[in-house]
Structures are given as C-alpha cells and as structure tokens.
PDB file with one MODEL, atoms N, CA, C and O in Angstrom:
MODEL        1
ATOM      1  N   LEU A   1     -29.332   1.049   6.689  1.00  0.00           N
ATOM      2  CA  LEU A   1     -28.302   0.796   5.699  1.00  0.00           C
ATOM      3  C   LEU A   1     -28.912   0.753   4.313  1.00  0.00           C
ATOM      4  O   LEU A   1     -30.067   0.366   4.132  1.00  0.00           O
ATOM      5  N   MET A   2     -28.120   1.157   3.345  1.00  0.00           N
ATOM      6  CA  MET A   2     -28.593   1.137   1.967  1.00  0.00           C
ATOM      7  C   MET A   2     -28.663  -0.290   1.440  1.00  0.00           C
ATOM      8  O   MET A   2     -27.855  -1.150   1.792  1.00  0.00           O
ATOM      9  N   GLU A   3     -29.630  -0.505   0.609  1.00  0.00           N
ATOM     10  CA  GLU A   3     -29.746  -1.763  -0.118  1.00  0.00           C
ATOM     11  C   GLU A   3     -29.510  -1.443  -1.580  1.00  0.00           C
ATOM     12  O   GLU A   3     -30.227  -0.636  -2.173  1.00  0.00           O
ATOM     13  N   ILE A   4     -28.508  -2.073  -2.155  1.00  0.00           N
ATOM     14  CA  ILE A   4     -28.217  -1.881  -3.571  1.00  0.00           C
ATOM     15  C   ILE A   4     -28.560  -3.187  -4.267  1.00  0.00           C
ATOM     16  O   ILE A   4     -27.998  -4.238  -3.960  1.00  0.00           O
ATOM     17  N   ARG A   5     -29.477  -3.108  -5.194  1.00  0.00           N
ATOM     18  CA  ARG A   5     -29.945  -4.315  -5.878  1.00  0.00           C
ATOM     19  C   ARG A   5     -29.222  -4.514  -7.206  1.00  0.00           C
ATOM     20  O   ARG A   5     -28.672  -3.576  -7.784  1.00  0.00           O
ATOM     21  N   ALA A   6     -29.238  -5.731  -7.659  1.00  0.00           N
ATOM     22  CA  ALA A   6     -28.675  -6.054  -8.973  1.00  0.00           C
ATOM     23  C   ALA A   6     -29.533  -5.404 -10.056  1.00  0.00           C
ATOM     24  O   ALA A   6     -30.730  -5.203  -9.855  1.00  0.00           O
ATOM     25  N   PRO A   7     -28.942  -5.077 -11.186  1.00  0.00           N
ATOM     26  CA  PRO A   7     -29.737  -4.506 -12.277  1.00  0.00           C
ATOM     27  C   PRO A   7     -30.879  -5.443 -12.675  1.00  0.00           C
ATOM     28  O   PRO A   7     -30.730  -6.665 -12.670  1.00  0.00           O
ATOM     29  N   CYS A   8     -32.009  -4.848 -13.017  1.00  0.00           N
ATOM     30  CA  CYS A   8     -33.162  -5.611 -13.482  1.00  0.00           C
ATOM     31  C   CYS A   8     -34.011  -4.692 -14.343  1.00  0.00           C
ATOM     32  O   CYS A   8     -33.794  -3.480 -14.331  1.00  0.00           O
ATOM     33  N   PRO A   9     -34.961  -5.219 -15.081  1.00  0.00           N
ATOM     34  CA  PRO A   9     -35.843  -4.356 -15.883  1.00  0.00           C
ATOM     35  C   PRO A   9     -36.578  -3.353 -14.997  1.00  0.00           C
ATOM     36  O   PRO A   9     -36.972  -3.675 -13.876  1.00  0.00           O
ATOM     37  N   LEU A  10     -36.760  -2.140 -15.507  1.00  0.00           N
ATOM     38  CA  LEU A  10     -37.374  -1.076 -14.715  1.00  0.00           C
ATOM     39  C   LEU A  10     -38.748  -1.462 -14.187  1.00  0.00           C
ATOM     40  O   LEU A  10     -39.039  -1.240 -13.012  1.00  0.00           O
ATOM     41  N   GLY A  11     -39.596  -2.036 -15.031  1.00  0.00           N
ATOM     42  CA  GLY A  11     -40.941  -2.412 -14.585  1.00  0.00           C
ATOM     43  C   GLY A  11     -40.912  -3.395 -13.433  1.00  0.00           C
ATOM     44  O   GLY A  11     -41.720  -3.298 -12.508  1.00  0.00           O
ATOM     45  N   GLU A  12     -39.993  -4.334 -13.481  1.00  0.00           N
ATOM     46  CA  GLU A  12     -39.844  -5.327 -12.398  1.00  0.00           C
ATOM     47  C   GLU A  12     -39.433  -4.641 -11.101  1.00  0.00           C
ATOM     48  O   GLU A  12     -39.962  -4.945 -10.032  1.00  0.00           O
ATOM     49  N   TRP A  13     -38.486  -3.713 -11.206  1.00  0.00           N
ATOM     50  CA  TRP A  13     -38.019  -3.007 -10.007  1.00  0.00           C
ATOM     51  C   TRP A  13     -39.126  -2.133  -9.427  1.00  0.00           C
ATOM     52  O   TRP A  13     -39.343  -2.132  -8.216  1.00  0.00           O
ATOM     53  N   LEU A  14     -39.825  -1.392 -10.278  1.00  0.00           N
ATOM     54  CA  LEU A  14     -40.907  -0.540  -9.789  1.00  0.00           C
ATOM     55  C   LEU A  14     -41.980  -1.356  -9.083  1.00  0.00           C
ATOM     56  O   LEU A  14     -42.516  -0.927  -8.061  1.00  0.00           O
ATOM     57  N   ALA A  15     -42.295  -2.531  -9.624  1.00  0.00           N
ATOM     58  CA  ALA A  15     -43.312  -3.395  -9.014  1.00  0.00           C
ATOM     59  C   ALA A  15     -42.853  -3.974  -7.672  1.00  0.00           C
ATOM     60  O   ALA A  15     -43.682  -4.349  -6.843  1.00  0.00           O
ATOM     61  N   SER A  16     -41.538  -4.046  -7.458  1.00  0.00           N
ATOM     62  CA  SER A  16     -41.021  -4.660  -6.228  1.00  0.00           C
ATOM     63  C   SER A  16     -40.978  -3.696  -5.052  1.00  0.00           C
ATOM     64  O   SER A  16     -40.742  -4.118  -3.920  1.00  0.00           O
ATOM     65  N   LEU A  17     -41.202  -2.411  -5.299  1.00  0.00           N
ATOM     66  CA  LEU A  17     -41.127  -1.414  -4.232  1.00  0.00           C
ATOM     67  C   LEU A  17     -42.418  -1.433  -3.415  1.00  0.00           C
ATOM     68  O   LEU A  17     -43.516  -1.319  -3.959  1.00  0.00           O
ATOM     69  N   HIS A  18     -42.263  -1.577  -2.107  1.00  0.00           N
ATOM     70  CA  HIS A  18     -43.442  -1.631  -1.257  1.00  0.00           C
ATOM     71  C   HIS A  18     -43.405  -0.579  -0.153  1.00  0.00           C
ATOM     72  O   HIS A  18     -44.396   0.117   0.070  1.00  0.00           O
ATOM     73  N   ASN A  19     -42.277  -0.457   0.536  1.00  0.00           N
ATOM     74  CA  ASN A  19     -42.217   0.394   1.718  1.00  0.00           C
ATOM     75  C   ASN A  19     -41.406   1.662   1.517  1.00  0.00           C
ATOM     76  O   ASN A  19     -40.896   2.217   2.490  1.00  0.00           O
ATOM     77  N   SER A  20     -41.275   2.123   0.320  1.00  0.00           N
ATOM     78  CA  SER A  20     -40.481   3.327   0.077  1.00  0.00           C
ATOM     79  C   SER A  20     -41.390   4.554   0.113  1.00  0.00           C
ATOM     80  O   SER A  20     -42.080   4.866  -0.858  1.00  0.00           O
ATOM     81  N   ALA A  21     -41.372   5.241   1.254  1.00  0.00           N
ATOM     82  CA  ALA A  21     -42.215   6.417   1.404  1.00  0.00           C
ATOM     83  C   ALA A  21     -41.758   7.540   0.485  1.00  0.00           C
ATOM     84  O   ALA A  21     -42.581   8.285  -0.047  1.00  0.00           O
ATOM     85  N   GLN A  22     -40.457   7.663   0.298  1.00  0.00           N
ATOM     86  CA  GLN A  22     -39.899   8.679  -0.586  1.00  0.00           C
ATOM     87  C   GLN A  22     -39.427   7.997  -1.864  1.00  0.00           C
ATOM     88  O   GLN A  22     -38.736   6.980  -1.813  1.00  0.00           O
ATOM     89  N   ARG A  23     -39.794   8.545  -2.979  1.00  0.00           N
ATOM     90  CA  ARG A  23     -39.377   7.982  -4.269  1.00  0.00           C
ATOM     91  C   ARG A  23     -38.861   9.122  -5.127  1.00  0.00           C
ATOM     92  O   ARG A  23     -39.622   9.988  -5.558  1.00  0.00           O
ATOM     93  N   LEU A  24     -37.559   9.111  -5.368  1.00  0.00           N
ATOM     94  CA  LEU A  24     -36.930  10.159  -6.157  1.00  0.00           C
ATOM     95  C   LEU A  24     -36.328   9.583  -7.423  1.00  0.00           C
ATOM     96  O   LEU A  24     -35.732   8.506  -7.409  1.00  0.00           O
ATOM     97  N   MET A  25     -36.487  10.305  -8.511  1.00  0.00           N
ATOM     98  CA  MET A  25     -35.949   9.922  -9.807  1.00  0.00           C
ATOM     99  C   MET A  25     -35.020  11.048 -10.253  1.00  0.00           C
ATOM    100  O   MET A  25     -35.448  12.197 -10.362  1.00  0.00           O
ATOM    101  N   LEU A  26     -33.750  10.728 -10.513  1.00  0.00           N
ATOM    102  CA  LEU A  26     -32.839  11.743 -11.022  1.00  0.00           C
ATOM    103  C   LEU A  26     -33.258  12.085 -12.440  1.00  0.00           C
ATOM    104  O   LEU A  26     -33.339  11.218 -13.310  1.00  0.00           O
ATOM    105  N   ASP A  27     -33.522  13.373 -12.657  1.00  0.00           N
ATOM    106  CA  ASP A  27     -34.036  13.831 -13.938  1.00  0.00           C
ATOM    107  C   ASP A  27     -33.574  15.269 -14.166  1.00  0.00           C
ATOM    108  O   ASP A  27     -33.623  16.098 -13.257  1.00  0.00           O
ATOM    109  N   PHE A  28     -33.130  15.552 -15.380  1.00  0.00           N
ATOM    110  CA  PHE A  28     -32.633  16.889 -15.701  1.00  0.00           C
ATOM    111  C   PHE A  28     -33.679  17.970 -15.448  1.00  0.00           C
ATOM    112  O   PHE A  28     -33.320  19.099 -15.115  1.00  0.00           O
ATOM    113  N   ASP A  29     -34.951  17.655 -15.597  1.00  0.00           N
ATOM    114  CA  ASP A  29     -36.022  18.640 -15.475  1.00  0.00           C
ATOM    115  C   ASP A  29     -36.614  18.738 -14.072  1.00  0.00           C
ATOM    116  O   ASP A  29     -37.568  19.486 -13.858  1.00  0.00           O
ATOM    117  N   GLY A  30     -36.061  17.991 -13.111  1.00  0.00           N
ATOM    118  CA  GLY A  30     -36.610  17.998 -11.763  1.00  0.00           C
ATOM    119  C   GLY A  30     -36.167  19.200 -10.956  1.00  0.00           C
ATOM    120  O   GLY A  30     -35.288  19.956 -11.369  1.00  0.00           O
ATOM    121  N   ALA A  31     -36.783  19.363  -9.811  1.00  0.00           N
ATOM    122  CA  ALA A  31     -36.384  20.406  -8.866  1.00  0.00           C
ATOM    123  C   ALA A  31     -35.035  20.005  -8.263  1.00  0.00           C
ATOM    124  O   ALA A  31     -34.719  18.816  -8.202  1.00  0.00           O
ATOM    125  N   PRO A  32     -34.240  20.975  -7.821  1.00  0.00           N
ATOM    126  CA  PRO A  32     -32.940  20.635  -7.229  1.00  0.00           C
ATOM    127  C   PRO A  32     -33.089  19.692  -6.036  1.00  0.00           C
ATOM    128  O   PRO A  32     -33.947  19.889  -5.176  1.00  0.00           O
ATOM    129  N   LEU A  33     -32.252  18.681  -6.002  1.00  0.00           N
ATOM    130  CA  LEU A  33     -32.255  17.721  -4.897  1.00  0.00           C
ATOM    131  C   LEU A  33     -31.702  18.402  -3.660  1.00  0.00           C
ATOM    132  O   LEU A  33     -30.670  19.071  -3.720  1.00  0.00           O
ATOM    133  N   ARG A  34     -32.375  18.235  -2.558  1.00  0.00           N
ATOM    134  CA  ARG A  34     -31.992  18.862  -1.292  1.00  0.00           C
ATOM    135  C   ARG A  34     -31.675  17.788  -0.249  1.00  0.00           C
ATOM    136  O   ARG A  34     -32.114  16.646  -0.382  1.00  0.00           O
ATOM    137  N   PRO A  35     -30.912  18.153   0.788  1.00  0.00           N
ATOM    138  CA  PRO A  35     -30.655  17.195   1.871  1.00  0.00           C
ATOM    139  C   PRO A  35     -31.960  16.752   2.518  1.00  0.00           C
ATOM    140  O   PRO A  35     -32.944  17.491   2.519  1.00  0.00           O
ATOM    141  N   ASN A  36     -31.961  15.552   3.062  1.00  0.00           N
ATOM    142  CA  ASN A  36     -33.144  14.957   3.664  1.00  0.00           C
ATOM    143  C   ASN A  36     -33.556  15.611   4.973  1.00  0.00           C
ATOM    144  O   ASN A  36     -34.713  15.497   5.378  1.00  0.00           O
ATOM    145  N   GLU A  37     -32.647  16.283   5.632  1.00  0.00           N
ATOM    146  CA  GLU A  37     -32.914  17.031   6.859  1.00  0.00           C
ATOM    147  C   GLU A  37     -33.654  16.222   7.918  1.00  0.00           C
ATOM    148  O   GLU A  37     -34.711  16.635   8.394  1.00  0.00           O
ATOM    149  N   GLY A  38     -33.107  15.091   8.280  1.00  0.00           N
ATOM    150  CA  GLY A  38     -33.645  14.297   9.366  1.00  0.00           C
ATOM    151  C   GLY A  38     -34.766  13.352   8.999  1.00  0.00           C
ATOM    152  O   GLY A  38     -35.219  12.593   9.855  1.00  0.00           O
ATOM    153  N   ASN A  39     -35.230  13.364   7.769  1.00  0.00           N
ATOM    154  CA  ASN A  39     -36.282  12.447   7.354  1.00  0.00           C
ATOM    155  C   ASN A  39     -35.697  11.037   7.296  1.00  0.00           C
ATOM    156  O   ASN A  39     -34.747  10.786   6.555  1.00  0.00           O
ATOM    157  N   THR A  40     -36.260  10.132   8.069  1.00  0.00           N
ATOM    158  CA  THR A  40     -35.729   8.772   8.127  1.00  0.00           C
ATOM    159  C   THR A  40     -36.606   7.761   7.394  1.00  0.00           C
ATOM    160  O   THR A  40     -36.387   6.554   7.493  1.00  0.00           O
ATOM    161  N   ALA A  41     -37.591   8.254   6.664  1.00  0.00           N
ATOM    162  CA  ALA A  41     -38.458   7.351   5.903  1.00  0.00           C
ATOM    163  C   ALA A  41     -37.636   6.651   4.820  1.00  0.00           C
ATOM    164  O   ALA A  41     -36.693   7.237   4.289  1.00  0.00           O
ATOM    165  N   PRO A  42     -37.978   5.415   4.490  1.00  0.00           N
ATOM    166  CA  PRO A  42     -37.265   4.705   3.431  1.00  0.00           C
ATOM    167  C   PRO A  42     -37.296   5.496   2.125  1.00  0.00           C
ATOM    168  O   PRO A  42     -38.284   6.158   1.809  1.00  0.00           O
ATOM    169  N   LEU A  43     -36.203   5.417   1.375  1.00  0.00           N
ATOM    170  CA  LEU A  43     -36.055   6.154   0.133  1.00  0.00           C
ATOM    171  C   LEU A  43     -35.706   5.200  -0.996  1.00  0.00           C
ATOM    172  O   LEU A  43     -34.822   4.355  -0.855  1.00  0.00           O
ATOM    173  N   ALA A  44     -36.397   5.336  -2.106  1.00  0.00           N
ATOM    174  CA  ALA A  44     -36.040   4.631  -3.335  1.00  0.00           C
ATOM    175  C   ALA A  44     -35.509   5.685  -4.295  1.00  0.00           C
ATOM    176  O   ALA A  44     -36.179   6.684  -4.555  1.00  0.00           O
ATOM    177  N   LEU A  45     -34.307   5.468  -4.822  1.00  0.00           N
ATOM    178  CA  LEU A  45     -33.676   6.417  -5.726  1.00  0.00           C
ATOM    179  C   LEU A  45     -33.488   5.756  -7.080  1.00  0.00           C
ATOM    180  O   LEU A  45     -32.850   4.709  -7.186  1.00  0.00           O
ATOM    181  N   LEU A  46     -34.042   6.368  -8.109  1.00  0.00           N
ATOM    182  CA  LEU A  46     -33.930   5.859  -9.470  1.00  0.00           C
ATOM    183  C   LEU A  46     -32.969   6.740 -10.246  1.00  0.00           C
ATOM    184  O   LEU A  46     -33.173   7.948 -10.362  1.00  0.00           O
ATOM    185  N   SER A  47     -31.923   6.127 -10.775  1.00  0.00           N
ATOM    186  CA  SER A  47     -30.939   6.836 -11.574  1.00  0.00           C
ATOM    187  C   SER A  47     -30.744   6.057 -12.862  1.00  0.00           C
ATOM    188  O   SER A  47     -30.537   4.844 -12.838  1.00  0.00           O
ATOM    189  N   GLY A  48     -30.811   6.749 -13.975  1.00  0.00           N
ATOM    190  CA  GLY A  48     -30.708   6.085 -15.268  1.00  0.00           C
ATOM    191  C   GLY A  48     -29.317   6.169 -15.871  1.00  0.00           C
ATOM    192  O   GLY A  48     -28.349   6.462 -15.170  1.00  0.00           O
ATOM    193  N   PRO A  49     -29.215   5.916 -17.159  1.00  0.00           N
ATOM    194  CA  PRO A  49     -27.930   5.984 -17.855  1.00  0.00           C
ATOM    195  C   PRO A  49     -27.502   7.441 -18.051  1.00  0.00           C
ATOM    196  O   PRO A  49     -28.259   8.363 -17.745  1.00  0.00           O
ATOM    197  N   GLU A  50     -26.297   7.637 -18.557  1.00  0.00           N
ATOM    198  CA  GLU A  50     -25.764   8.988 -18.717  1.00  0.00           C
ATOM    199  C   GLU A  50     -26.654   9.890 -19.550  1.00  0.00           C
ATOM    200  O   GLU A  50     -26.719  11.090 -19.284  1.00  0.00           O
ATOM    201  N   GLY A  51     -27.326   9.365 -20.527  1.00  0.00           N
ATOM    202  CA  GLY A  51     -28.218  10.182 -21.351  1.00  0.00           C
ATOM    203  C   GLY A  51     -29.555  10.445 -20.709  1.00  0.00           C
ATOM    204  O   GLY A  51     -30.374  11.171 -21.273  1.00  0.00           O
ATOM    205  N   GLY A  52     -29.804   9.880 -19.548  1.00  0.00           N
ATOM    206  CA  GLY A  52     -31.076  10.049 -18.867  1.00  0.00           C
ATOM    207  C   GLY A  52     -32.061   8.943 -19.231  1.00  0.00           C
ATOM    208  O   GLY A  52     -31.815   8.149 -20.139  1.00  0.00           O
ATOM    209  N   LEU A  53     -33.156   8.906 -18.524  1.00  0.00           N
ATOM    210  CA  LEU A  53     -34.201   7.924 -18.765  1.00  0.00           C
ATOM    211  C   LEU A  53     -34.995   8.317 -20.009  1.00  0.00           C
ATOM    212  O   LEU A  53     -35.053   9.494 -20.365  1.00  0.00           O
ATOM    213  N   THR A  54     -35.598   7.343 -20.661  1.00  0.00           N
ATOM    214  CA  THR A  54     -36.452   7.635 -21.813  1.00  0.00           C
ATOM    215  C   THR A  54     -37.757   8.255 -21.322  1.00  0.00           C
ATOM    216  O   THR A  54     -38.064   8.213 -20.130  1.00  0.00           O
ATOM    217  N   ASP A  55     -38.514   8.824 -22.238  1.00  0.00           N
ATOM    218  CA  ASP A  55     -39.818   9.392 -21.875  1.00  0.00           C
ATOM    219  C   ASP A  55     -40.730   8.330 -21.272  1.00  0.00           C
ATOM    220  O   ASP A  55     -41.440   8.597 -20.302  1.00  0.00           O
ATOM    221  N   ASP A  56     -40.712   7.128 -21.842  1.00  0.00           N
ATOM    222  CA  ASP A  56     -41.548   6.043 -21.317  1.00  0.00           C
ATOM    223  C   ASP A  56     -41.104   5.630 -19.914  1.00  0.00           C
ATOM    224  O   ASP A  56     -41.944   5.362 -19.055  1.00  0.00           O
ATOM    225  N   GLU A  57     -39.787   5.577 -19.676  1.00  0.00           N
ATOM    226  CA  GLU A  57     -39.278   5.211 -18.351  1.00  0.00           C
ATOM    227  C   GLU A  57     -39.641   6.279 -17.316  1.00  0.00           C
ATOM    228  O   GLU A  57     -40.024   5.954 -16.192  1.00  0.00           O
ATOM    229  N   ARG A  58     -39.521   7.544 -17.698  1.00  0.00           N
ATOM    230  CA  ARG A  58     -39.906   8.618 -16.773  1.00  0.00           C
ATOM    231  C   ARG A  58     -41.396   8.570 -16.468  1.00  0.00           C
ATOM    232  O   ARG A  58     -41.805   8.781 -15.326  1.00  0.00           O
ATOM    233  N   ALA A  59     -42.209   8.294 -17.480  1.00  0.00           N
ATOM    234  CA  ALA A  59     -43.662   8.197 -17.259  1.00  0.00           C
ATOM    235  C   ALA A  59     -43.993   7.039 -16.325  1.00  0.00           C
ATOM    236  O   ALA A  59     -44.842   7.178 -15.444  1.00  0.00           O
ATOM    237  N   ALA A  60     -43.334   5.902 -16.506  1.00  0.00           N
ATOM    238  CA  ALA A  60     -43.566   4.737 -15.632  1.00  0.00           C
ATOM    239  C   ALA A  60     -43.161   5.055 -14.199  1.00  0.00           C
ATOM    240  O   ALA A  60     -43.860   4.678 -13.258  1.00  0.00           O
ATOM    241  N   ALA A  61     -42.042   5.743 -14.029  1.00  0.00           N
ATOM    242  CA  ALA A  61     -41.592   6.101 -12.687  1.00  0.00           C
ATOM    243  C   ALA A  61     -42.557   7.083 -12.033  1.00  0.00           C
ATOM    244  O   ALA A  61     -42.881   6.943 -10.854  1.00  0.00           O
ATOM    245  N   ARG A  62     -43.015   8.069 -12.788  1.00  0.00           N
ATOM    246  CA  ARG A  62     -43.994   9.019 -12.234  1.00  0.00           C
ATOM    247  C   ARG A  62     -45.275   8.303 -11.832  1.00  0.00           C
ATOM    248  O   ARG A  62     -45.857   8.598 -10.788  1.00  0.00           O
ATOM    249  N   ALA A  63     -45.712   7.361 -12.661  1.00  0.00           N
ATOM    250  CA  ALA A  63     -46.919   6.595 -12.347  1.00  0.00           C
ATOM    251  C   ALA A  63     -46.734   5.768 -11.081  1.00  0.00           C
ATOM    252  O   ALA A  63     -47.707   5.464 -10.391  1.00  0.00           O
ATOM    253  N   ALA A  64     -45.489   5.400 -10.771  1.00  0.00           N
ATOM    254  CA  ALA A  64     -45.190   4.632  -9.559  1.00  0.00           C
ATOM    255  C   ALA A  64     -44.908   5.535  -8.367  1.00  0.00           C
ATOM    256  O   ALA A  64     -44.495   5.056  -7.310  1.00  0.00           O
ATOM    257  N   GLY A  65     -45.127   6.838  -8.527  1.00  0.00           N
ATOM    258  CA  GLY A  65     -44.998   7.758  -7.402  1.00  0.00           C
ATOM    259  C   GLY A  65     -43.655   8.441  -7.260  1.00  0.00           C
ATOM    260  O   GLY A  65     -43.379   9.027  -6.213  1.00  0.00           O
ATOM    261  N   PHE A  66     -42.806   8.386  -8.283  1.00  0.00           N
ATOM    262  CA  PHE A  66     -41.494   9.015  -8.201  1.00  0.00           C
ATOM    263  C   PHE A  66     -41.585  10.500  -8.532  1.00  0.00           C
ATOM    264  O   PHE A  66     -42.331  10.907  -9.423  1.00  0.00           O
ATOM    265  N   THR A  67     -40.819  11.296  -7.806  1.00  0.00           N
ATOM    266  CA  THR A  67     -40.723  12.727  -8.023  1.00  0.00           C
ATOM    267  C   THR A  67     -39.392  13.016  -8.704  1.00  0.00           C
ATOM    268  O   THR A  67     -38.354  12.542  -8.242  1.00  0.00           O
ATOM    269  N   PRO A  68     -39.396  13.785  -9.796  1.00  0.00           N
ATOM    270  CA  PRO A  68     -38.139  14.140 -10.455  1.00  0.00           C
ATOM    271  C   PRO A  68     -37.293  15.051  -9.570  1.00  0.00           C
ATOM    272  O   PRO A  68     -37.813  15.975  -8.943  1.00  0.00           O
ATOM    273  N   ALA A  69     -35.988  14.788  -9.521  1.00  0.00           N
ATOM    274  CA  ALA A  69     -35.041  15.601  -8.757  1.00  0.00           C
ATOM    275  C   ALA A  69     -33.779  15.770  -9.584  1.00  0.00           C
ATOM    276  O   ALA A  69     -33.323  14.830 -10.236  1.00  0.00           O
ATOM    277  N   SER A  70     -33.218  16.967  -9.557  1.00  0.00           N
ATOM    278  CA  SER A  70     -32.055  17.280 -10.376  1.00  0.00           C
ATOM    279  C   SER A  70     -30.805  17.460  -9.526  1.00  0.00           C
ATOM    280  O   SER A  70     -30.872  17.932  -8.391  1.00  0.00           O
ATOM    281  N   LEU A  71     -29.671  17.080 -10.089  1.00  0.00           N
ATOM    282  CA  LEU A  71     -28.380  17.323  -9.445  1.00  0.00           C
ATOM    283  C   LEU A  71     -27.705  18.570 -10.021  1.00  0.00           C
ATOM    284  O   LEU A  71     -26.548  18.848  -9.702  1.00  0.00           O
ATOM    285  N   GLY A  72     -28.401  19.306 -10.848  1.00  0.00           N
ATOM    286  CA  GLY A  72     -27.848  20.531 -11.414  1.00  0.00           C
ATOM    287  C   GLY A  72     -27.649  20.438 -12.910  1.00  0.00           C
ATOM    288  O   GLY A  72     -28.106  19.495 -13.556  1.00  0.00           O
ATOM    289  N   ALA A  73     -26.965  21.421 -13.447  1.00  0.00           N
ATOM    290  CA  ALA A  73     -26.824  21.553 -14.895  1.00  0.00           C
ATOM    291  C   ALA A  73     -25.833  20.567 -15.516  1.00  0.00           C
ATOM    292  O   ALA A  73     -25.916  20.295 -16.713  1.00  0.00           O
ATOM    293  N   ARG A  74     -24.923  20.041 -14.749  1.00  0.00           N
ATOM    294  CA  ARG A  74     -23.908  19.150 -15.302  1.00  0.00           C
ATOM    295  C   ARG A  74     -24.422  17.718 -15.397  1.00  0.00           C
ATOM    296  O   ARG A  74     -25.167  17.257 -14.532  1.00  0.00           O
ATOM    297  N   THR A  75     -24.021  17.029 -16.444  1.00  0.00           N
ATOM    298  CA  THR A  75     -24.367  15.617 -16.602  1.00  0.00           C
ATOM    299  C   THR A  75     -23.277  14.788 -15.966  1.00  0.00           C
ATOM    300  O   THR A  75     -22.117  14.865 -16.370  1.00  0.00           O
ATOM    301  N   LEU A  76     -23.639  13.996 -14.971  1.00  0.00           N
ATOM    302  CA  LEU A  76     -22.672  13.131 -14.301  1.00  0.00           C
ATOM    303  C   LEU A  76     -22.688  11.751 -14.934  1.00  0.00           C
ATOM    304  O   LEU A  76     -23.668  11.353 -15.563  1.00  0.00           O
ATOM    305  N   ARG A  77     -21.609  11.040 -14.764  1.00  0.00           N
ATOM    306  CA  ARG A  77     -21.531   9.674 -15.261  1.00  0.00           C
ATOM    307  C   ARG A  77     -22.563   8.814 -14.527  1.00  0.00           C
ATOM    308  O   ARG A  77     -22.952   9.112 -13.398  1.00  0.00           O
ATOM    309  N   ALA A  78     -22.989   7.758 -15.183  1.00  0.00           N
ATOM    310  CA  ALA A  78     -24.027   6.890 -14.620  1.00  0.00           C
ATOM    311  C   ALA A  78     -23.620   6.303 -13.273  1.00  0.00           C
ATOM    312  O   ALA A  78     -24.464   6.106 -12.398  1.00  0.00           O
ATOM    313  N   GLU A  79     -22.333   6.025 -13.106  1.00  0.00           N
ATOM    314  CA  GLU A  79     -21.890   5.446 -11.826  1.00  0.00           C
ATOM    315  C   GLU A  79     -21.631   6.514 -10.766  1.00  0.00           C
ATOM    316  O   GLU A  79     -21.508   6.184  -9.586  1.00  0.00           O
ATOM    317  N   THR A  80     -21.546   7.775 -11.155  1.00  0.00           N
ATOM    318  CA  THR A  80     -21.280   8.858 -10.209  1.00  0.00           C
ATOM    319  C   THR A  80     -22.555   9.519  -9.701  1.00  0.00           C
ATOM    320  O   THR A  80     -22.628   9.895  -8.531  1.00  0.00           O
ATOM    321  N   ALA A  81     -23.548   9.664 -10.551  1.00  0.00           N
ATOM    322  CA  ALA A  81     -24.778  10.377 -10.188  1.00  0.00           C
ATOM    323  C   ALA A  81     -25.461   9.800  -8.944  1.00  0.00           C
ATOM    324  O   ALA A  81     -25.831  10.570  -8.059  1.00  0.00           O
ATOM    325  N   PRO A  82     -25.646   8.469  -8.838  1.00  0.00           N
ATOM    326  CA  PRO A  82     -26.318   7.962  -7.627  1.00  0.00           C
ATOM    327  C   PRO A  82     -25.522   8.234  -6.359  1.00  0.00           C
ATOM    328  O   PRO A  82     -26.109   8.491  -5.308  1.00  0.00           O
ATOM    329  N   LEU A  83     -24.199   8.181  -6.440  1.00  0.00           N
ATOM    330  CA  LEU A  83     -23.376   8.461  -5.261  1.00  0.00           C
ATOM    331  C   LEU A  83     -23.494   9.923  -4.848  1.00  0.00           C
ATOM    332  O   LEU A  83     -23.575  10.227  -3.658  1.00  0.00           O
ATOM    333  N   ALA A  84     -23.503  10.824  -5.819  1.00  0.00           N
ATOM    334  CA  ALA A  84     -23.676  12.239  -5.515  1.00  0.00           C
ATOM    335  C   ALA A  84     -25.053  12.484  -4.892  1.00  0.00           C
ATOM    336  O   ALA A  84     -25.178  13.239  -3.928  1.00  0.00           O
ATOM    337  N   ALA A  85     -26.076  11.847  -5.443  1.00  0.00           N
ATOM    338  CA  ALA A  85     -27.430  12.006  -4.921  1.00  0.00           C
ATOM    339  C   ALA A  85     -27.530  11.478  -3.485  1.00  0.00           C
ATOM    340  O   ALA A  85     -28.120  12.129  -2.623  1.00  0.00           O
ATOM    341  N   LEU A  86     -26.963  10.319  -3.236  1.00  0.00           N
ATOM    342  CA  LEU A  86     -27.020   9.753  -1.882  1.00  0.00           C
ATOM    343  C   LEU A  86     -26.251  10.621  -0.885  1.00  0.00           C
ATOM    344  O   LEU A  86     -26.690  10.798   0.252  1.00  0.00           O
ATOM    345  N   ALA A  87     -25.113  11.157  -1.305  1.00  0.00           N
ATOM    346  CA  ALA A  87     -24.355  12.052  -0.426  1.00  0.00           C
ATOM    347  C   ALA A  87     -25.188  13.274  -0.072  1.00  0.00           C
ATOM    348  O   ALA A  87     -25.191  13.716   1.077  1.00  0.00           O
ATOM    349  N   LEU A  88     -25.890  13.816  -1.049  1.00  0.00           N
ATOM    350  CA  LEU A  88     -26.738  14.977  -0.810  1.00  0.00           C
ATOM    351  C   LEU A  88     -27.901  14.638   0.121  1.00  0.00           C
ATOM    352  O   LEU A  88     -28.198  15.384   1.054  1.00  0.00           O
ATOM    353  N   VAL A  89     -28.545  13.524  -0.139  1.00  0.00           N
ATOM    354  CA  VAL A  89     -29.700  13.112   0.671  1.00  0.00           C
ATOM    355  C   VAL A  89     -29.275  12.833   2.113  1.00  0.00           C
ATOM    356  O   VAL A  89     -30.012  13.148   3.047  1.00  0.00           O
ATOM    357  N   LEU A  90     -28.108  12.252   2.295  1.00  0.00           N
ATOM    358  CA  LEU A  90     -27.652  11.894   3.640  1.00  0.00           C
ATOM    359  C   LEU A  90     -26.972  13.040   4.367  1.00  0.00           C
ATOM    360  O   LEU A  90     -26.653  12.909   5.549  1.00  0.00           O
ATOM    361  N   ALA A  91     -26.738  14.170   3.689  1.00  0.00           N
ATOM    362  CA  ALA A  91     -26.049  15.312   4.303  1.00  0.00           C
ATOM    363  C   ALA A  91     -26.873  15.894   5.436  1.00  0.00           C
ATOM    364  O   ALA A  91     -26.454  16.861   6.071  1.00  0.00           O
TER     365      ALA A  91
ENDMDL
END
C-alpha cells in the first residue's frame, strides 16, 4: 500500500528515506516514465510544485539517488502529477 506523508522540508524527507530501492523525481528533463512491469521494490516518488523543483532541489534529490522521470510535454497541476505518475507506475 502507498504511504502518503504530510508535507515537510525536502531535506528532512530525503534524509528519512531508507528502504526505497527505486527513487523517481518528476522532472521536465527526465526520461519518459514507464510502467513498473512487475517490479515490486519500494518506490519513493518526488513531485514538486507546478513550476517544477528548483535547481538546488533537483541537485539534492539527485544526490539522494533520485532519477529524473518525465510525464511528457504538458505541465500538470501539482495535485494531478503524482496521481498520473502513480497510475503509470502501477499499470
């Protein structure tokens, strides 16, 4: 089951991740997000505000092992993008 956490500072959240084998960050410049295809490893998904994450936030996420992934050319609302990403990953 998914665990949805309360909002917190990015650095605090990144430091709290321990068992997430897959770490994906929604980013306009990432490779297209693909279905998980049976991979059952824990997944941490980072989604930022509608304008995207700042350069510093993206650098911190990359340093924490996150891979950029894109949902395509359209900009989705902040509350819609994570749902679209999860639907794709769980497909």
